[in-house]
N, C-alpha and C positions, 0 to 999 in steps of 0.2 A: 480221636475225641471226636464227642458230639458235637455239636451246632448247639450256639447256647442263645436262647431267645428268649430268658427269665430275666430280666433288669432287676437292677437290687430295687428301687420303687416297689417292687414286687414281690418280693420275696419280704423283705420288709414287713407291709399287708398281712402278707398268709403267716405270719412268722405271729400273728397276733391270734391267729386263730385259733378253735382243740375241742377237744369232745371229751371224754372221761378217762381216769389216771387207767395207766399202766397197770397197773398192782394190782386191778381188781375190775367185775366182770361189769357190778351193781354202778347205781348214778350218781353220777362226782355234782357241784359245783362249777363245773371248767366253763372260757368263752367255747363259742361256735365255731366250729371246722363243716365252713360254709362260705357257695358263695360268691370266692373270690377267685374267681380264676377266669382265664381264654375264653372264649368263644370259638368252636373251630368249625367251620368249614371244607369241605371233598376239593377244596382248591388248596388247601393246606398242604406245607413241605411234604414232597415224597415218602412215600410207610410203605414196609412190609408185609404184605397181604398174612392175617391170621387164622383166616375162615371165617365161620359165619359163629359157630360158637366159643372161640379165643382161649380154645384149649388145647391142648393136648390127648388125641380121643383116639395114637390106634391103637390093636388089639397090646400090645407087647404091655405099654402101657398101661390098660387095661387090666390086666390082669396077676401083673403088680398091685388092685385096691386091698383094701384094709378087707380082711369078711370077717368080723367080729358085732357088726353091728347087721351084716345082713338076714338075720331073722326079723329084727327090725322093721327093717326096708322091704321085703320079701311082697309085701302087699300094697307099699307104693304105685302110685298107675302117676306116671309122667305129666305134666303139664301140658296142653299139646292144642297147639294150635298154629297159625299159618301167618305170618303179619302183613299187610296191607301195604303194600308204599304209599297207597292216596291217603290213610286215613296223621291223624298228627299221634305223634308216639313219644309215649315217655318211660324212661327208667327209672324203679324207686331201687335205692339203694343204703345198705344195713351196714352203723360198724359196732367195732368194740362185744360181736360175739366172739366165738359163738359159746352156748350154757346150755342149761336140759329143759329151763322151762317159759322165758320172755322168746328166748328165737324158735321154738316150738309154736307157742302161741302164735307169732309172724307168721309161722307155716300155715298153722291149720285160716288163719286171716286168706293164704294167697290160694291154697286149694277152694276154701269157704265160694273162691269169685271170678276162678279159676284164671289168674294172670300169674305169670315170672316177675322175678326180681337176682337179686345178687347180694351177694353178703361178701363184706371185708373182714377180715380177721384176724384175732389180734392172739399172737401163736401161745401165751401163757394159759389164754385162756380155755387150751385144745384141752382137753382133755378121755377119759374113756367112757361116763357121756355125754359132755358134749359133741363129741365127734358123731352120736350118735342123729343129731341136731344136725351135722354137718351132711350129713351122709343122707337123713331124709331131703336136702337141701336141693344135691346136684341131681336126688334121682327123679324128684321135682321135676326137673330141668330148669335152676337158677344157678347161675352161675356164678364160683366162691371164690372167693382172691386176696389179695395182700391189703391188712394194715396194719406191720410187723411186727415183730417179735415182741417187743415189750412196753410197746405205743410212749416212745420218749421220743425226746428229740432228735430228731437225724441230724439236721444241721452241724448239730455239735459235733460227730461224730468222726472218728478216723475213716478213712475208706474201707479196711478191713470191719471195724465196728458194724458198717452198715450194710456189707456183704451179707453177714451174721443173721443180720434182723430178718433181711428178704431170707434170705434164703433157709432162715429156719424153718419160716410160714410154709414156704413153697414144698416141702418134704415132707411136714406132717399133710396138706395137703394132697397130694399125691399117696403117703400113705392110707387114705382115708376115699379119694374116689379116682385112684388114678390119672388122674390129671398134674398138670400144672399151669399153678394162674400168669396170665398172662397180665395184671392190670393193677397196679399199686397207687394204696393214699395212704401218702405220707403221715403222719401222728400229728394234728396241730396245723395242717395245710404247712408246716414249716419245711421247706424246700434250697437246697443251694449248689455247684454245680457241678461239688461231690459226690452229692446223693445221682445226679442225673449223667456222671460218671462212671457207679457201679452200678445203679439199678438199673435193669436193662429193660426195662416193664416201663409202659404208657401209663402214666399219671395223671390219676379221679380228682378232681376234689367235686360241689352238687350245689343243692340249693338248698338249703337248710334251716330249722324255723327254732333253733333253741330247743331241741327236744331233749337232750338230754337232761333239760331244767326239770324236777317236777314242782316248778310254780308255773310252769307252762300249761294250760288248761286242756285236755282233749280236743276240745271242742274249736281253739284257734289253731291245733295239728292239723287238725282234719280239715277247718277253710285255706290253711295257705295250702293245703296243698289243692282246693279244688282253686282257688286264684290263680295261685304261681303255674298250674300246668300250661304250658305250652308245645307245639313242635321240636321236641329234640332235648327237652331239658332233662336232668340226671339230678332226679332230690337226695339227700343226704338227711336216714335218719339214722336212728339207732337203737339195735337191740340188745342193747349192757341187760343184766336181771333185772326184772327189780322196773322196768318203764311199760307199763300196765297200759299209758294211756296213751303211746302212740301205737298197741295193736289196736285201745277203742279209737284213734284217727281211722286210721286203715279201715275200721273195717265199715266208720261211716265216710269217707272219703270213696274210696275203691269206688263203689256200684255208681255214682253220681259221680264220679268221670267215667266210667264205661257206658252212663248213660248219655254222657256229654259228646260217645265219639272216640276217644281218646282207646289207646293200646300198651300194652307192657307189654315190652323187651326188657332182656337182660342188656348190662353195658354191652357185651360183645356184641347182640342181636343190634343195637340200636349204631354202634360203628357200620357192624356190614352195611342195616336200612341205609344210610345215609350216605353209604359209599368214601368210608372213610378208611383203612388201612393203619393197622395197629405198629406200631414197631420201637425197641427196645434207645432207638437215635432220636426218636422223636421229644424235645424235651419245652412241650406246652404242657398245659393238667387244664384239666375242659369239665367243667359244669354245662356243659348243652356243646349239644356239635347239631349244624344247621348244612341242608347236603346244597350241593354247586357252588 
């Protein structure tokens, strides 16, 4: 049984958070899913190492990847750069994809500025068309992670239902990329002991600006990223279909952050950079990482 570090008051707070509906990839008026979790340091409880990418990249696994979108991704060139431990580092993450529109537009911005990010997928949004965006993101060097099958309140589910929610996405991602996700973002950041006991992944939250809400302007979203950016911060954004304002905000904020000296890491790279090993027995839920 896993060590339980989550307290009842934290769970109650987390359960108030949320993002878009499980039954659609489009934007919806839902509460925010961000900035409600613990800060971690390298001195936290011991965890087993999973490598820089946080992915299973064995040759055997890679050979199993689906090739249906190979032709579309054959010209994709990895966004390749070395991370500098002396620079402030942030991780931008996206929830509620994949889709063939907004996810692709986000990837266009990442390619434009040559920065990597992480995508937390809803299983029911994965289809033949959206799988192309997943493959493209993976080929660019982004992390592909798990945001549940149906985006339902998993703290209300049985152990078997929880396992199915997670396994469905992990299996889909492995079919497309040949790798298995190592990080999990709970829908609505709602967690309980049953989830920790049955999900052998590291839980991630993040800092967000309600970008699922179309009333939040692109300018506000961009300013939020600029002002909140600090070493180790994990940003929680959404690439839900139709979320063009977040795409616009990224186009504004990323060059400014680069000019300020920030570097962009995937979620697994941020853990590696801060010396925090990932483990399925870890019952923290992370919104930022601080080394040492």
